[in-house]
Structure formats: structure tokens, C-alpha cells
CHARMM internal coordinates of N, CA and C (Angstrom, degrees):
IC EDIT
DIST 1 N 1 CA 1.4489
DIST 1 CA 1 C 1.5276
ANGL 1 N 1 CA 1 C 109.44
DIST 1 C 2 N 1.3153
ANGL 1 CA 1 C 2 N 116.87
DIHE 1 N 1 CA 1 C 2 N 134.38
DIST 2 N 2 CA 1.4671
ANGL 1 C 2 N 2 CA 121.53
DIHE 1 CA 1 C 2 N 2 CA -179.98
DIST 2 CA 2 C 1.5215
ANGL 2 N 2 CA 2 C 109.03
DIHE 1 C 2 N 2 CA 2 C -89.56
DIST 2 C 3 N 1.3300
ANGL 2 CA 2 C 3 N 116.08
DIHE 2 N 2 CA 2 C 3 N 130.97
DIST 3 N 3 CA 1.4591
ANGL 2 C 3 N 3 CA 120.85
DIHE 2 CA 2 C 3 N 3 CA -178.42
DIST 3 CA 3 C 1.5212
ANGL 3 N 3 CA 3 C 110.40
DIHE 2 C 3 N 3 CA 3 C -98.52
DIST 3 C 4 N 1.3373
ANGL 3 CA 3 C 4 N 116.02
DIHE 3 N 3 CA 3 C 4 N 145.44
DIST 4 N 4 CA 1.4655
ANGL 3 C 4 N 4 CA 120.64
DIHE 3 CA 3 C 4 N 4 CA 179.97
DIST 4 CA 4 C 1.5241
ANGL 4 N 4 CA 4 C 112.05
DIHE 3 C 4 N 4 CA 4 C -83.12
DIST 4 C 5 N 1.3285
ANGL 4 CA 4 C 5 N 116.56
DIHE 4 N 4 CA 4 C 5 N -19.30
DIST 5 N 5 CA 1.4682
ANGL 4 C 5 N 5 CA 120.81
DIHE 4 CA 4 C 5 N 5 CA -177.13
DIST 5 CA 5 C 1.5228
ANGL 5 N 5 CA 5 C 109.45
DIHE 4 C 5 N 5 CA 5 C -98.69
DIST 5 C 6 N 1.3216
ANGL 5 CA 5 C 6 N 115.32
DIHE 5 N 5 CA 5 C 6 N 130.67
DIST 6 N 6 CA 1.4704
ANGL 5 C 6 N 6 CA 121.78
DIHE 5 CA 5 C 6 N 6 CA -177.71
DIST 6 CA 6 C 1.5262
ANGL 6 N 6 CA 6 C 109.85
DIHE 5 C 6 N 6 CA 6 C -118.03
DIST 6 C 7 N 1.3311
ANGL 6 CA 6 C 7 N 115.86
DIHE 6 N 6 CA 6 C 7 N 167.67
DIST 7 N 7 CA 1.4570
ANGL 6 C 7 N 7 CA 122.14
DIHE 6 CA 6 C 7 N 7 CA 175.42
DIST 7 CA 7 C 1.5278
ANGL 7 N 7 CA 7 C 109.22
DIHE 6 C 7 N 7 CA 7 C -60.06
DIST 7 C 8 N 1.3279
ANGL 7 CA 7 C 8 N 116.69
DIHE 7 N 7 CA 7 C 8 N 142.45
DIST 8 N 8 CA 1.4777
ANGL 7 C 8 N 8 CA 125.85
DIHE 7 CA 7 C 8 N 8 CA -179.96
DIST 8 CA 8 C 1.5253
ANGL 8 N 8 CA 8 C 114.21
DIHE 7 C 8 N 8 CA 8 C 74.58
DIST 8 C 9 N 1.3456
ANGL 8 CA 8 C 9 N 119.56
DIHE 8 N 8 CA 8 C 9 N 2.10
DIST 9 N 9 CA 1.4646
ANGL 8 C 9 N 9 CA 121.24
DIHE 8 CA 8 C 9 N 9 CA 173.53
DIST 9 CA 9 C 1.5316
ANGL 9 N 9 CA 9 C 108.91
DIHE 8 C 9 N 9 CA 9 C -71.28
DIST 9 C 10 N 1.3358
ANGL 9 CA 9 C 10 N 116.26
DIHE 9 N 9 CA 9 C 10 N 149.56
DIST 10 N 10 CA 1.4620
ANGL 9 C 10 N 10 CA 120.79
DIHE 9 CA 9 C 10 N 10 CA 171.63
DIST 10 CA 10 C 1.5262
ANGL 10 N 10 CA 10 C 107.14
DIHE 9 C 10 N 10 CA 10 C -89.25
DIST 10 C 11 N 1.3253
ANGL 10 CA 10 C 11 N 116.59
DIHE 10 N 10 CA 10 C 11 N 126.85
DIST 11 N 11 CA 1.4638
ANGL 10 C 11 N 11 CA 120.83
DIHE 10 CA 10 C 11 N 11 CA -178.38
DIST 11 CA 11 C 1.5207
ANGL 11 N 11 CA 11 C 110.33
DIHE 10 C 11 N 11 CA 11 C -127.81
DIST 11 C 12 N 1.3266
ANGL 11 CA 11 C 12 N 115.08
DIHE 11 N 11 CA 11 C 12 N 158.73
DIST 12 N 12 CA 1.4593
ANGL 11 C 12 N 12 CA 122.64
DIHE 11 CA 11 C 12 N 12 CA 176.20
DIST 12 CA 12 C 1.5227
ANGL 12 N 12 CA 12 C 107.55
DIHE 11 C 12 N 12 CA 12 C -114.01
DIST 12 C 13 N 1.3317
ANGL 12 CA 12 C 13 N 116.82
DIHE 12 N 12 CA 12 C 13 N 135.74
DIST 13 N 13 CA 1.4645
ANGL 12 C 13 N 13 CA 121.08
DIHE 12 CA 12 C 13 N 13 CA 178.19
DIST 13 CA 13 C 1.5260
ANGL 13 N 13 CA 13 C 107.50
DIHE 12 C 13 N 13 CA 13 C -80.20
DIST 13 C 14 N 1.3414
ANGL 13 CA 13 C 14 N 116.83
DIHE 13 N 13 CA 13 C 14 N 125.26
DIST 14 N 14 CA 1.4656
ANGL 13 C 14 N 14 CA 120.49
DIHE 13 CA 13 C 14 N 14 CA -176.24
DIST 14 CA 14 C 1.5284
ANGL 14 N 14 CA 14 C 112.57
DIHE 13 C 14 N 14 CA 14 C -109.59
DIST 14 C 15 N 1.3440
ANGL 14 CA 14 C 15 N 117.66
DIHE 14 N 14 CA 14 C 15 N -2.39
DIST 15 N 15 CA 1.4637
ANGL 14 C 15 N 15 CA 120.46
DIHE 14 CA 14 C 15 N 15 CA 178.00
DIST 15 CA 15 C 1.5220
ANGL 15 N 15 CA 15 C 109.37
DIHE 14 C 15 N 15 CA 15 C -154.66
DIST 15 C 16 N 1.3238
ANGL 15 CA 15 C 16 N 115.85
DIHE 15 N 15 CA 15 C 16 N 154.41
DIST 16 N 16 CA 1.4569
ANGL 15 C 16 N 16 CA 120.63
DIHE 15 CA 15 C 16 N 16 CA 176.66
DIST 16 CA 16 C 1.5239
ANGL 16 N 16 CA 16 C 112.46
DIHE 15 C 16 N 16 CA 16 C 100.81
DIST 16 C 17 N 1.3383
ANGL 16 CA 16 C 17 N 115.98
DIHE 16 N 16 CA 16 C 17 N -171.79
DIST 17 N 17 CA 1.4680
ANGL 16 C 17 N 17 CA 122.18
DIHE 16 CA 16 C 17 N 17 CA -176.36
DIST 17 CA 17 C 1.5264
ANGL 17 N 17 CA 17 C 112.76
DIHE 16 C 17 N 17 CA 17 C -64.14
DIST 17 C 18 N 1.3294
ANGL 17 CA 17 C 18 N 117.52
DIHE 17 N 17 CA 17 C 18 N -30.68
DIST 18 N 18 CA 1.4603
ANGL 17 C 18 N 18 CA 121.72
DIHE 17 CA 17 C 18 N 18 CA -176.52
DIST 18 CA 18 C 1.5299
ANGL 18 N 18 CA 18 C 112.19
DIHE 17 C 18 N 18 CA 18 C -96.66
DIST 18 C 19 N 1.3235
ANGL 18 CA 18 C 19 N 118.00
DIHE 18 N 18 CA 18 C 19 N 21.48
DIST 19 N 19 CA 1.4662
ANGL 18 C 19 N 19 CA 122.49
DIHE 18 CA 18 C 19 N 19 CA -176.71
DIST 19 CA 19 C 1.5279
ANGL 19 N 19 CA 19 C 110.71
DIHE 18 C 19 N 19 CA 19 C -54.05
DIST 19 C 20 N 1.3459
ANGL 19 CA 19 C 20 N 115.44
DIHE 19 N 19 CA 19 C 20 N 131.71
DIST 20 N 20 CA 1.4537
ANGL 19 C 20 N 20 CA 121.10
DIHE 19 CA 19 C 20 N 20 CA 178.84
DIST 20 CA 20 C 1.5211
ANGL 20 N 20 CA 20 C 114.05
DIHE 19 C 20 N 20 CA 20 C 98.41
DIST 20 C 21 N 1.3330
ANGL 20 CA 20 C 21 N 117.56
DIHE 20 N 20 CA 20 C 21 N -19.70
DIST 21 N 21 CA 1.4578
ANGL 20 C 21 N 21 CA 120.40
DIHE 20 CA 20 C 21 N 21 CA 179.23
DIST 21 CA 21 C 1.5295
ANGL 21 N 21 CA 21 C 110.68
DIHE 20 C 21 N 21 CA 21 C -75.32
DIST 21 C 22 N 1.3374
ANGL 21 CA 21 C 22 N 115.50
DIHE 21 N 21 CA 21 C 22 N 154.68
DIST 22 N 22 CA 1.4565
ANGL 21 C 22 N 22 CA 119.64
DIHE 21 CA 21 C 22 N 22 CA 173.52
DIST 22 CA 22 C 1.5186
ANGL 22 N 22 CA 22 C 108.41
DIHE 21 C 22 N 22 CA 22 C -122.14
DIST 22 C 23 N 1.3231
ANGL 22 CA 22 C 23 N 116.44
DIHE 22 N 22 CA 22 C 23 N 152.65
DIST 23 N 23 CA 1.4543
ANGL 22 C 23 N 23 CA 120.62
DIHE 22 CA 22 C 23 N 23 CA -179.75
DIST 23 CA 23 C 1.5084
ANGL 23 N 23 CA 23 C 111.36
DIHE 22 C 23 N 23 CA 23 C -168.38
DIST 23 C 24 N 1.3301
ANGL 23 CA 23 C 24 N 114.99
DIHE 23 N 23 CA 23 C 24 N 172.37
DIST 24 N 24 CA 1.4563
ANGL 23 C 24 N 24 CA 121.75
DIHE 23 CA 23 C 24 N 24 CA -178.95
DIST 24 CA 24 C 1.5285
ANGL 24 N 24 CA 24 C 109.39
DIHE 23 C 24 N 24 CA 24 C -92.54
DIST 24 C 25 N 1.3293
ANGL 24 CA 24 C 25 N 116.30
DIHE 24 N 24 CA 24 C 25 N 140.54
DIST 25 N 25 CA 1.4569
ANGL 24 C 25 N 25 CA 121.26
DIHE 24 CA 24 C 25 N 25 CA 178.03
DIST 25 CA 25 C 1.5343
ANGL 25 N 25 CA 25 C 108.49
DIHE 24 C 25 N 25 CA 25 C -75.59
DIST 25 C 26 N 1.3316
ANGL 25 CA 25 C 26 N 116.19
DIHE 25 N 25 CA 25 C 26 N 122.68
DIST 26 N 26 CA 1.4635
ANGL 25 C 26 N 26 CA 121.18
DIHE 25 CA 25 C 26 N 26 CA 179.60
DIST 26 CA 26 C 1.5189
ANGL 26 N 26 CA 26 C 112.10
DIHE 25 C 26 N 26 CA 26 C -90.37
DIST 26 C 27 N 1.3409
ANGL 26 CA 26 C 27 N 116.93
DIHE 26 N 26 CA 26 C 27 N -32.77
DIST 27 N 27 CA 1.4672
ANGL 26 C 27 N 27 CA 121.00
DIHE 26 CA 26 C 27 N 27 CA -178.70
DIST 27 CA 27 C 1.5252
ANGL 27 N 27 CA 27 C 109.32
DIHE 26 C 27 N 27 CA 27 C -155.69
DIST 27 C 28 N 1.3364
ANGL 27 CA 27 C 28 N 115.55
DIHE 27 N 27 CA 27 C 28 N 150.80
DIST 28 N 28 CA 1.4640
ANGL 27 C 28 N 28 CA 122.28
DIHE 27 CA 27 C 28 N 28 CA 177.35
DIST 28 CA 28 C 1.5216
ANGL 28 N 28 CA 28 C 107.93
DIHE 27 C 28 N 28 CA 28 C -126.97
DIST 28 C 29 N 1.3388
ANGL 28 CA 28 C 29 N 116.32
DIHE 28 N 28 CA 28 C 29 N 134.25
DIST 29 N 29 CA 1.4642
ANGL 28 C 29 N 29 CA 122.06
DIHE 28 CA 28 C 29 N 29 CA 178.33
DIST 29 CA 29 C 1.5233
ANGL 29 N 29 CA 29 C 108.89
DIHE 28 C 29 N 29 CA 29 C -119.30
DIST 29 C 30 N 1.3574
ANGL 29 CA 29 C 30 N 117.76
DIHE 29 N 29 CA 29 C 30 N 91.23
DIST 30 N 30 CA 1.4650
ANGL 29 C 30 N 30 CA 120.42
DIHE 29 CA 29 C 30 N 30 CA -174.52
DIST 30 CA 30 C 1.5268
ANGL 30 N 30 CA 30 C 114.16
DIHE 29 C 30 N 30 CA 30 C -63.88
DIST 30 C 31 N 1.3258
ANGL 30 CA 30 C 31 N 118.39
DIHE 30 N 30 CA 30 C 31 N -32.81
DIST 31 N 31 CA 1.4750
ANGL 30 C 31 N 31 CA 119.99
DIHE 30 CA 30 C 31 N 31 CA -177.93
DIST 31 CA 31 C 1.5203
ANGL 31 N 31 CA 31 C 111.88
DIHE 30 C 31 N 31 CA 31 C -64.82
DIST 31 C 32 N 1.3300
ANGL 31 CA 31 C 32 N 117.17
DIHE 31 N 31 CA 31 C 32 N -34.81
DIST 32 N 32 CA 1.4640
ANGL 31 C 32 N 32 CA 120.49
DIHE 31 CA 31 C 32 N 32 CA -178.55
DIST 32 CA 32 C 1.5236
ANGL 32 N 32 CA 32 C 112.70
DIHE 31 C 32 N 32 CA 32 C -105.25
DIST 32 C 33 N 1.3522
ANGL 32 CA 32 C 33 N 118.03
DIHE 32 N 32 CA 32 C 33 N 1.99
DIST 33 N 33 CA 1.4683
ANGL 32 C 33 N 33 CA 123.49
DIHE 32 CA 32 C 33 N 33 CA -178.18
DIST 33 CA 33 C 1.5303
ANGL 33 N 33 CA 33 C 112.00
DIHE 32 C 33 N 33 CA 33 C 56.78
DIST 33 C 34 N 1.3323
ANGL 33 CA 33 C 34 N 116.96
DIHE 33 N 33 CA 33 C 34 N 45.06
DIST 34 N 34 CA 1.4618
ANGL 33 C 34 N 34 CA 121.36
DIHE 33 CA 33 C 34 N 34 CA -179.28
DIST 34 CA 34 C 1.5206
ANGL 34 N 34 CA 34 C 110.27
DIHE 33 C 34 N 34 CA 34 C -124.21
DIST 34 C 35 N 1.3304
ANGL 34 CA 34 C 35 N 115.48
DIHE 34 N 34 CA 34 C 35 N 154.66
DIST 35 N 35 CA 1.4589
ANGL 34 C 35 N 35 CA 122.64
DIHE 34 CA 34 C 35 N 35 CA 175.35
DIST 35 CA 35 C 1.5278
ANGL 35 N 35 CA 35 C 108.76
DIHE 34 C 35 N 35 CA 35 C -135.16
DIST 35 C 36 N 1.3351
ANGL 35 CA 35 C 36 N 115.64
DIHE 35 N 35 CA 35 C 36 N 154.53
DIST 36 N 36 CA 1.4591
ANGL 35 C 36 N 36 CA 121.01
DIHE 35 CA 35 C 36 N 36 CA 172.09
DIST 36 CA 36 C 1.5196
ANGL 36 N 36 CA 36 C 106.76
DIHE 35 C 36 N 36 CA 36 C -111.90
DIST 36 C 37 N 1.3364
ANGL 36 CA 36 C 37 N 116.22
DIHE 36 N 36 CA 36 C 37 N 123.76
DIST 37 N 37 CA 1.4608
ANGL 36 C 37 N 37 CA 122.00
DIHE 36 CA 36 C 37 N 37 CA -178.44
DIST 37 CA 37 C 1.5249
ANGL 37 N 37 CA 37 C 108.53
DIHE 36 C 37 N 37 CA 37 C -110.82
DIST 37 C 38 N 1.3320
ANGL 37 CA 37 C 38 N 115.35
DIHE 37 N 37 CA 37 C 38 N 133.37
DIST 38 N 38 CA 1.4639
ANGL 37 C 38 N 38 CA 122.61
DIHE 37 CA 37 C 38 N 38 CA -177.86
DIST 38 CA 38 C 1.5311
ANGL 38 N 38 CA 38 C 111.09
DIHE 37 C 38 N 38 CA 38 C -58.00
DIST 38 C 39 N 1.3320
ANGL 38 CA 38 C 39 N 116.10
DIHE 38 N 38 CA 38 C 39 N 123.22
DIST 39 N 39 CA 1.4612
ANGL 38 C 39 N 39 CA 121.43
DIHE 38 CA 38 C 39 N 39 CA 175.03
DIST 39 CA 39 C 1.5151
ANGL 39 N 39 CA 39 C 115.51
DIHE 38 C 39 N 39 CA 39 C 80.19
DIST 39 C 40 N 1.3203
ANGL 39 CA 39 C 40 N 118.82
DIHE 39 N 39 CA 39 C 40 N 4.89
DIST 40 N 40 CA 1.4649
ANGL 39 C 40 N 40 CA 121.39
DIHE 39 CA 39 C 40 N 40 CA -178.81
DIST 40 CA 40 C 1.5240
ANGL 40 N 40 CA 40 C 110.54
DIHE 39 C 40 N 40 CA 40 C -118.79
DIST 40 C 41 N 1.3236
ANGL 40 CA 40 C 41 N 115.14
DIHE 40 N 40 CA 40 C 41 N 151.21
DIST 41 N 41 CA 1.4614
ANGL 40 C 41 N 41 CA 123.70
DIHE 40 CA 40 C 41 N 41 CA -177.64
DIST 41 CA 41 C 1.5305
ANGL 41 N 41 CA 41 C 110.76
DIHE 40 C 41 N 41 CA 41 C 53.75
DIST 41 C 42 N 1.3420
ANGL 41 CA 41 C 42 N 115.16
DIHE 41 N 41 CA 41 C 42 N 51.71
DIST 42 N 42 CA 1.4601
ANGL 41 C 42 N 42 CA 121.96
DIHE 41 CA 41 C 42 N 42 CA -179.12
DIST 42 CA 42 C 1.5357
ANGL 42 N 42 CA 42 C 109.75
DIHE 41 C 42 N 42 CA 42 C -77.01
DIST 42 C 43 N 1.3237
ANGL 42 CA 42 C 43 N 115.81
DIHE 42 N 42 CA 42 C 43 N 139.72
DIST 43 N 43 CA 1.4578
ANGL 42 C 43 N 43 CA 122.02
DIHE 42 CA 42 C 43 N 43 CA 174.66
DIST 43 CA 43 C 1.5258
ANGL 43 N 43 CA 43 C 108.86
DIHE 42 C 43 N 43 CA 43 C -132.64
DIST 43 C 44 N 1.3287
ANGL 43 CA 43 C 44 N 115.05
DIHE 43 N 43 CA 43 C 44 N 156.57
DIST 44 N 44 CA 1.4561
ANGL 43 C 44 N 44 CA 120.69
DIHE 43 CA 43 C 44 N 44 CA 175.83
DIST 44 CA 44 C 1.5142
ANGL 44 N 44 CA 44 C 107.26
DIHE 43 C 44 N 44 CA 44 C -96.18
DIST 44 C 45 N 1.3225
ANGL 44 CA 44 C 45 N 117.62
DIHE 44 N 44 CA 44 C 45 N 120.44
DIST 45 N 45 CA 1.4610
ANGL 44 C 45 N 45 CA 121.14
DIHE 44 CA 44 C 45 N 45 CA 179.32
DIST 45 CA 45 C 1.5143
ANGL 45 N 45 CA 45 C 109.22
DIHE 44 C 45 N 45 CA 45 C -110.84
DIST 45 C 46 N 1.3115
ANGL 45 CA 45 C 46 N 116.52
DIHE 45 N 45 CA 45 C 46 N 135.46
DIST 46 N 46 CA 1.4607
ANGL 45 C 46 N 46 CA 121.50
DIHE 45 CA 45 C 46 N 46 CA 175.39
DIST 46 CA 46 C 1.5285
ANGL 46 N 46 CA 46 C 108.08
DIHE 45 C 46 N 46 CA 46 C -78.57
DIST 46 C 47 N 1.3295
ANGL 46 CA 46 C 47 N 117.07
DIHE 46 N 46 CA 46 C 47 N 133.84
DIST 47 N 47 CA 1.4611
ANGL 46 C 47 N 47 CA 121.07
DIHE 46 CA 46 C 47 N 47 CA 178.98
DIST 47 CA 47 C 1.5196
ANGL 47 N 47 CA 47 C 110.01
DIHE 46 C 47 N 47 CA 47 C -124.43
DIST 47 C 48 N 1.3124
ANGL 47 CA 47 C 48 N 115.34
DIHE 47 N 47 CA 47 C 48 N 142.09
DIST 48 N 48 CA 1.4631
ANGL 47 C 48 N 48 CA 121.32
DIHE 47 CA 47 C 48 N 48 CA 177.62
DIST 48 CA 48 C 1.5229
ANGL 48 N 48 CA 48 C 108.97
DIHE 47 C 48 N 48 CA 48 C -77.32
DIST 48 C 49 N 1.3150
ANGL 48 CA 48 C 49 N 117.77
DIHE 48 N 48 CA 48 C 49 N 155.97
DIST 49 N 49 CA 1.4605
ANGL 48 C 49 N 49 CA 120.09
DIHE 48 CA 48 C 49 N 49 CA 176.10
DIST 49 CA 49 C 1.5317
ANGL 49 N 49 CA 49 C 111.48
DIHE 48 C 49 N 49 CA 49 C -59.77
DIST 49 C 50 N 1.3246
ANGL 49 CA 49 C 50 N 115.77
DIHE 49 N 49 CA 49 C 50 N 138.46
DIST 50 N 50 CA 1.4608
ANGL 49 C 50 N 50 CA 121.50
DIHE 49 CA 49 C 50 N 50 CA 178.52
DIST 50 CA 50 C 1.5259
ANGL 50 N 50 CA 50 C 107.71
DIHE 49 C 50 N 50 CA 50 C -148.23
DIST 50 C 51 N 1.3474
ANGL 50 CA 50 C 51 N 116.82
DIHE 50 N 50 CA 50 C 51 N -178.40
DIST 51 N 51 CA 1.4597
ANGL 50 C 51 N 51 CA 120.25
DIHE 50 CA 50 C 51 N 51 CA 178.08
DIST 51 CA 51 C 1.5260
ANGL 51 N 51 CA 51 C 110.62
DIHE 50 C 51 N 51 CA 51 C -62.56
DIST 51 C 52 N 1.3227
ANGL 51 CA 51 C 52 N 116.26
DIHE 51 N 51 CA 51 C 52 N -38.87
DIST 52 N 52 CA 1.4613
ANGL 51 C 52 N 52 CA 121.47
DIHE 51 CA 51 C 52 N 52 CA -177.95
DIST 52 CA 52 C 1.5279
ANGL 52 N 52 CA 52 C 111.03
DIHE 51 C 52 N 52 CA 52 C -71.46
DIST 52 C 53 N 1.3294
ANGL 52 CA 52 C 53 N 116.36
DIHE 52 N 52 CA 52 C 53 N -37.30
DIST 53 N 53 CA 1.4552
ANGL 52 C 53 N 53 CA 122.53
DIHE 52 CA 52 C 53 N 53 CA -177.65
DIST 53 CA 53 C 1.5326
ANGL 53 N 53 CA 53 C 108.30
DIHE 52 C 53 N 53 CA 53 C -130.57
DIST 53 C 54 N 1.3426
ANGL 53 CA 53 C 54 N 118.60
DIHE 53 N 53 CA 53 C 54 N 83.72
DIST 54 N 54 CA 1.4676
ANGL 53 C 54 N 54 CA 121.34
DIHE 53 CA 53 C 54 N 54 CA -170.43
DIST 54 CA 54 C 1.5251
ANGL 54 N 54 CA 54 C 115.26
DIHE 53 C 54 N 54 CA 54 C -61.87
DIST 54 C 55 N 1.3489
ANGL 54 CA 54 C 55 N 118.23
DIHE 54 N 54 CA 54 C 55 N -27.30
DIST 55 N 55 CA 1.4568
ANGL 54 C 55 N 55 CA 119.38
DIHE 54 CA 54 C 55 N 55 CA -178.48
DIST 55 CA 55 C 1.5204
ANGL 55 N 55 CA 55 C 113.47
DIHE 54 C 55 N 55 CA 55 C -95.27
DIST 55 C 56 N 1.3206
ANGL 55 CA 55 C 56 N 117.61
DIHE 55 N 55 CA 55 C 56 N -8.97
DIST 56 N 56 CA 1.4596
ANGL 55 C 56 N 56 CA 119.90
DIHE 55 CA 55 C 56 N 56 CA -175.22
DIST 56 CA 56 C 1.5146
ANGL 56 N 56 CA 56 C 108.90
DIHE 55 C 56 N 56 CA 56 C 73.98
DIST 56 C 57 N 1.3227
ANGL 56 CA 56 C 57 N 117.26
DIHE 56 N 56 CA 56 C 57 N -146.91
DIST 57 N 57 CA 1.4624
ANGL 56 C 57 N 57 CA 120.85
DIHE 56 CA 56 C 57 N 57 CA 177.79
DIST 57 CA 57 C 1.5134
ANGL 57 N 57 CA 57 C 111.96
DIHE 56 C 57 N 57 CA 57 C 108.93
DIST 57 C 58 N 1.3431
ANGL 57 CA 57 C 58 N 115.33
DIHE 57 N 57 CA 57 C 58 N -144.43
DIST 58 N 58 CA 1.4610
ANGL 57 C 58 N 58 CA 120.87
DIHE 57 CA 57 C 58 N 58 CA -175.73
DIST 58 CA 58 C 1.5228
ANGL 58 N 58 CA 58 C 110.42
DIHE 57 C 58 N 58 CA 58 C -119.70
DIST 58 C 59 N 1.3470
ANGL 58 CA 58 C 59 N 115.36
DIHE 58 N 58 CA 58 C 59 N 145.52
DIST 59 N 59 CA 1.4590
ANGL 58 C 59 N 59 CA 121.99
DIHE 58 CA 58 C 59 N 59 CA 178.16
DIST 59 CA 59 C 1.5256
ANGL 59 N 59 CA 59 C 107.58
DIHE 58 C 59 N 59 CA 59 C -129.44
DIST 59 C 60 N 1.3407
ANGL 59 CA 59 C 60 N 116.88
DIHE 59 N 59 CA 59 C 60 N 134.35
DIST 60 N 60 CA 1.4682
ANGL 59 C 60 N 60 CA 120.68
DIHE 59 CA 59 C 60 N 60 CA 173.92
DIST 60 CA 60 C 1.5194
ANGL 60 N 60 CA 60 C 108.18
DIHE 59 C 60 N 60 CA 60 C -85.79
DIST 60 C 61 N 1.3344
ANGL 60 CA 60 C 61 N 117.03
DIHE 60 N 60 CA 60 C 61 N 129.17
DIST 61 N 61 CA 1.4586
ANGL 60 C 61 N 61 CA 119.49
DIHE 60 CA 60 C 61 N 61 CA 177.97
DIST 61 CA 61 C 1.5179
ANGL 61 N 61 CA 61 C 110.70
DIHE 60 C 61 N 61 CA 61 C -144.78
DIST 61 C 62 N 1.3356
ANGL 61 CA 61 C 62 N 115.35
DIHE 61 N 61 CA 61 C 62 N 157.59
DIST 62 N 62 CA 1.4558
ANGL 61 C 62 N 62 CA 120.94
DIHE 61 CA 61 C 62 N 62 CA 179.39
DIST 62 CA 62 C 1.5222
ANGL 62 N 62 CA 62 C 109.85
DIHE 61 C 62 N 62 CA 62 C -82.71
DIST 62 C 63 N 1.3136
ANGL 62 CA 62 C 63 N 116.27
DIHE 62 N 62 CA 62 C 63 N 143.59
DIST 63 N 63 CA 1.4550
ANGL 62 C 63 N 63 CA 121.86
DIHE 62 CA 62 C 63 N 63 CA 176.65
DIST 63 CA 63 C 1.5331
ANGL 63 N 63 CA 63 C 108.84
DIHE 62 C 63 N 63 CA 63 C -112.02
DIST 63 C 64 N 1.3457
ANGL 63 CA 63 C 64 N 116.76
DIHE 63 N 63 CA 63 C 64 N 155.48
DIST 64 N 64 CA 1.4674
ANGL 63 C 64 N 64 CA 119.27
DIHE 63 CA 63 C 64 N 64 CA 179.36
DIST 64 CA 64 C 1.5347
ANGL 64 N 64 CA 64 C 111.78
DIHE 63 C 64 N 64 CA 64 C -66.08
DIST 64 C 65 N 1.3317
ANGL 64 CA 64 C 65 N 116.00
DIHE 64 N 64 CA 64 C 65 N 145.26
DIST 65 N 65 CA 1.4647
ANGL 64 C 65 N 65 CA 121.36
DIHE 64 CA 64 C 65 N 65 CA 174.41
DIST 65 CA 65 C 1.5248
ANGL 65 N 65 CA 65 C 108.20
DIHE 64 C 65 N 65 CA 65 C -127.23
DIST 65 C 66 N 1.3178
ANGL 65 CA 65 C 66 N 115.92
DIHE 65 N 65 CA 65 C 66 N 158.44
DIST 66 N 66 CA 1.4567
ANGL 65 C 66 N 66 CA 120.10
DIHE 65 CA 65 C 66 N 66 CA -177.55
DIST 66 CA 66 C 1.5249
ANGL 66 N 66 CA 66 C 110.42
DIHE 65 C 66 N 66 CA 66 C -65.86
DIST 66 C 67 N 1.3151
ANGL 66 CA 66 C 67 N 115.85
DIHE 66 N 66 CA 66 C 67 N 141.84
DIST 67 N 67 CA 1.4712
ANGL 66 C 67 N 67 CA 121.37
DIHE 66 CA 66 C 67 N 67 CA -175.81
DIST 67 CA 67 C 1.5238
ANGL 67 N 67 CA 67 C 111.32
DIHE 66 C 67 N 67 CA 67 C -66.92
DIST 67 C 68 N 1.3270
ANGL 67 CA 67 C 68 N 117.70
DIHE 67 N 67 CA 67 C 68 N -20.31
DIST 68 N 68 CA 1.4676
ANGL 67 C 68 N 68 CA 120.40
DIHE 67 CA 67 C 68 N 68 CA 179.00
DIST 68 CA 68 C 1.5295
ANGL 68 N 68 CA 68 C 111.37
DIHE 67 C 68 N 68 CA 68 C -72.82
DIST 68 C 69 N 1.3330
ANGL 68 CA 68 C 69 N 117.73
DIHE 68 N 68 CA 68 C 69 N -13.51
DIST 69 N 69 CA 1.4665
ANGL 68 C 69 N 69 CA 121.31
DIHE 68 CA 68 C 69 N 69 CA -179.82
DIST 69 CA 69 C 1.5197
ANGL 69 N 69 CA 69 C 112.84
DIHE 68 C 69 N 69 CA 69 C -90.39
DIST 69 C 70 N 1.3391
ANGL 69 CA 69 C 70 N 118.26
DIHE 69 N 69 CA 69 C 70 N 1.23
DIST 70 N 70 CA 1.4586
ANGL 69 C 70 N 70 CA 121.12
DIHE 69 CA 69 C 70 N 70 CA 179.43
DIST 70 CA 70 C 1.5318
ANGL 70 N 70 CA 70 C 110.05
DIHE 69 C 70 N 70 CA 70 C -125.60
DIST 70 C 71 N 1.3423
ANGL 70 CA 70 C 71 N 114.58
DIHE 70 N 70 CA 70 C 71 N 153.35
DIST 71 N 71 CA 1.4633
ANGL 70 C 71 N 71 CA 121.30
DIHE 70 CA 70 C 71 N 71 CA 175.97
DIST 71 CA 71 C 1.5257
ANGL 71 N 71 CA 71 C 106.88
DIHE 70 C 71 N 71 CA 71 C -137.72
DIST 71 C 72 N 1.3187
ANGL 71 CA 71 C 72 N 116.62
DIHE 71 N 71 CA 71 C 72 N 148.60
DIST 72 N 72 CA 1.4656
ANGL 71 C 72 N 72 CA 119.93
DIHE 71 CA 71 C 72 N 72 CA 177.63
DIST 72 CA 72 C 1.5213
ANGL 72 N 72 CA 72 C 108.50
DIHE 71 C 72 N 72 CA 72 C -59.19
DIST 72 C 73 N 1.3272
ANGL 72 CA 72 C 73 N 116.20
DIHE 72 N 72 CA 72 C 73 N 133.50
DIST 73 N 73 CA 1.4656
ANGL 72 C 73 N 73 CA 120.41
DIHE 72 CA 72 C 73 N 73 CA 178.17
DIST 73 CA 73 C 1.5231
ANGL 73 N 73 CA 73 C 108.37
DIHE 72 C 73 N 73 CA 73 C -66.02
DIST 73 C 74 N 1.3120
ANGL 73 CA 73 C 74 N 116.14
DIHE 73 N 73 CA 73 C 74 N 134.41
DIST 74 N 74 CA 1.4500
ANGL 73 C 74 N 74 CA 120.64
DIHE 73 CA 73 C 74 N 74 CA -178.12
DIST 74 CA 74 C 1.5166
ANGL 74 N 74 CA 74 C 113.24
DIHE 73 C 74 N 74 CA 74 C 100.62
DIST 74 C 75 N 1.3312
ANGL 74 CA 74 C 75 N 117.09
DIHE 74 N 74 CA 74 C 75 N -4.53
DIST 75 N 75 CA 1.4779
ANGL 74 C 75 N 75 CA 119.97
DIHE 74 CA 74 C 75 N 75 CA 177.60
DIST 75 CA 75 C 1.5053
ANGL 75 N 75 CA 75 C 110.06
DIHE 74 C 75 N 75 CA 75 C -106.44
END
COOR INIT
IC SEED 1 N 1 CA 1 C
IC BUILD
């Protein structure tokens, strides 16, 4: 299936907790019909200590959301 939304497009969230927000698409997953939008659907993930993060702790990151919940900004 061909998707109308591409990476780096500006989109508006039309459903869910972040409804009304706009952001840039960071990644598109056509097989699962999901997109990751900058600053939306943020979750706190626990991370183990590593070279990058020596103390471990929590990291805020975006999670994929269904493509039906976003629309191109300006449409």
C-alpha cells in the first residue's frame, strides 16, 4: 500500500491524546501503517547504564502511532 505521508512532512494529529498538535514526521513504517511524529505520543522508557548513559535512568522518546490518526498540515 502506498502512503501519502512521507518522512519530514508536517502533520497534524487528528485523534488521540495529542489531538490538535502539529509536528514533523521522523519515521514511516508502511508495513504496520505507523508513523513517528516529533514531540507526540511521548513515553518514559527505563534504560540500563551504558557508555552513552552511564547512570541509566529514564529517557523520554516518541512511540509510533497509527497513520490514520495524522493528516498533512494544511489539508
